C-alpha positions in Angstrom: -0.1 -0.1 0.1 3.1 2.4 0.7 4.7 1.8 -2.4 1.4 2.6 -4.8 1.2 5.8 -2.5 4.8 7.0 -3.0 5.1 5.7 -6.9 1.6 7.9 -7.2 3.4 10.9 -5.3 6.2 10.6 -7.9 4.5 10.2 -10.9 2.1 13.5 -9.7 5.5 15.5 -8.8 7.1 14.1 -12.3 3.6 15.5 -14.2 4.0 18.3 -12.6 7.3 19.2 -13.5 6.8 18.3 -17.2 3.9 21.0 -17.2 6.6 23.7 -16.4 9.0 22.3 -18.3 6.4 22.8 -21.1 5.1 26.6 -19.9 8.8 27.2 -21.4 8.5 26.0 -24.3 10.2 23.1 -24.5 7.9 20.7 -25.5 10.0 17.5 -27.0 11.9 18.1 -23.1 8.7 18.3 -21.6 6.6 15.1 -23.6 10.0 12.8 -22.2 9.7 13.9 -18.8 6.0 13.1 -18.8 7.0 9.5 -20.2 9.4 8.9 -17.3 6.7 9.9 -14.7 3.7 7.9 -16.0 6.0 4.4 -15.5 5.5 4.5 -11.9 1.9 4.8 -12.0 2.0 2.0 -14.8 4.1 -0.5 -13.1 1.5 -0.1 -10.2 -1.7 -0.5 -12.6 -0.1 -3.7 -13.9 0.9 -5.6 -10.3 4.2 -5.0 -10.8 5.0 -3.4 -8.1 3.0 -6.0 -5.6 4.9 -8.5 -7.0 8.5 -6.8 -6.5 7.5 -6.1 -2.6 5.7 -9.8 -2.0 9.4 -10.8 -3.6 11.5 -8.7 -1.2 10.0 -9.4 1.9 9.9 -13.1 1.9 13.2 -15.2 3.3 12.8 -17.7 1.4 13.1 -15.9 -1.9 16.4 -14.3 -0.3 17.8 -17.8 0.5 16.7 -18.2 -3.3 18.6 -15.7 -4.3 21.3 -16.8 -2.2 21.5 -20.3 -3.3 21.5 -19.0 -7.3 24.6 -16.7 -6.4 26.5 -19.8 -4.7 25.9 -21.8 -7.8 27.6 -19.0 -10.2 30.2 -18.5 -7.9 30.9 -22.6 -8.2 30.4 -22.2 -11.9 33.2 -19.3 -12.3 35.4 -21.6 -9.6 35.3 -24.7 -12.1 35.7 -22.3 -15.4 39.1 -20.7 -13.5 40.3 -24.1 -12.4 39.8 -25.7 -16.3 41.8 -22.9 -17.8 44.5 -23.0 -15.4 45.0 -26.8 -15.1 44.7 -27.2 -18.7 40.7 -28.2 -19.3 39.7 -32.0 -18.8 41.2 -34.7 -17.6 41.3 -36.2 -21.6 43.3 -33.0 -22.3 45.5 -33.2 -19.9 46.3 -36.9 -20.0 46.8 -36.0 -24.0 49.1 -32.8 -22.9 51.3 -35.3 -20.7 51.3 -37.7 -23.0 52.9 -35.4 -25.5 55.0 -34.1 -23.3 56.9 -37.8 -22.6 57.5 -38.1 -26.5 59.1 -34.4 -26.8 61.1 -34.6 -23.7 63.9 -36.1 -26.6 64.2 -33.7 -29.7 64.7 -36.6 -32.4 66.8 -34.6 -34.5 69.4 -35.1 -31.8 70.4 -38.2 -32.7 71.1 -37.6 -36.0 74.3 -36.6 -37.2 74.7 -32.7 -38.6 74.5 -32.5 -42.6 78.0 -31.2 -43.1 80.1 -33.8 -40.9 82.6 -35.8 -42.7 82.5 -33.6 -46.0 85.1 -31.0 -47.2 83.9 -27.2 -47.2 82.8 -26.4 -50.6 85.3 -23.6 -51.9 82.6 -21.4 -53.8 80.4 -19.1 -51.4 78.2 -20.5 -48.9 74.7 -19.4 -49.1 73.3 -18.0 -46.1 70.3 -19.5 -44.8 67.2 -17.7 -44.8 66.5 -17.9 -40.9 66.8 -15.9 -38.7 70.2 -13.6 -39.2 73.3 -13.7 -37.2 74.2 -11.3 -34.6 76.5 -9.3 -36.0 74.2 -8.8 -39.0 71.7 -7.7 -36.6 74.3 -4.6 -35.7 75.5 -3.8 -39.7 72.6 -1.1 -39.5 73.1 0.4 -36.4 77.3 0.3 -37.0 76.5 2.0 -40.3 74.4 4.4 -38.7 77.0 5.5 -36.0 80.0 5.6 -39.2 77.4 8.1 -40.9 77.5 10.4 -38.2 80.5 10.1 -37.2 80.2 8.3 -34.1 
């Protein structure tokens, strides 16, 4: 009963503010204020306010919200542990098996490619992979020489 009275008073105050705003020739704002001020009365008339007040004052409803919160926390905790631990049990077993297979590098037992052969007389082509450490600084050295440093 008190909630309905408060909603009616809020709506009446909002309609009064809308009337003052319309008097100042701001009709668009006045219409918007009137629309907002009619919402509380509409909620009272549809029974939403009574339904909400019935939910708020029942302890069993609050226990239900508490259980929903606990369930939500449990879901979040299991997701965090799953992400941190590497997923499901099957995924962890597969990862452990792959780690055991990769403990020894397969190319470690193979001899190097040039072992036992004499070096070629011609120029040796450099691999296209990562440049050597001396090549990394050649640009810097050229800039420093250009500036006389």
